[in-house]
C-alpha angles and dihedrals in degrees: 000000000000120000132184096224103054146038113235140193136169116222123205089224133101115261101263093044091048091051090053091047089051092049092049092048092048091049091054086060095048092257129120144184108257098172138021134191120195098220093182092056093042093052090048094048098042103032106016090241120150112209145148124294107282133167134184112214131200106215120194148170105205091207094054093041091053092050091050094047091050091052098041116008095193089061084084086086087068098045137136108034109254124241131181132192123190131182112235131185123294097034092294130134129208117213123196122186123192113250105236090205088075087065092042090059091058099056136074091203116111090201093053092047091050091049091048091050090051091047090049092053091049093049091045089056089049092053092045090053091047090050089055089052091048093057 
């Protein structure tokens, strides 16, 4: 499935291994996971739904986040960049990373747009590296 608001890749790795691969690849780009929500556990606890392993991830570059917040404080409502990992059949994991250019299109701030462009290029490199691992 192709979407206009995120960059996606499927890894031929089990969920926990794929999450570690994602973390390592983000770190190589100066990005990190600053928050994590266990969607599987939340759905089970709140709704009684059993489902595949799924996590929402807050991905951030402190330097870029600071620049954006200085230029446009309300941009904090859009930070950090969202990420999502979901276990799919056959020991594979699908990773979706928010496209920062969606945020860039909503601002009149040159500084915010530049930070979003830089974040996009970093996330694009992350996905490209993950695609190489998936092959």
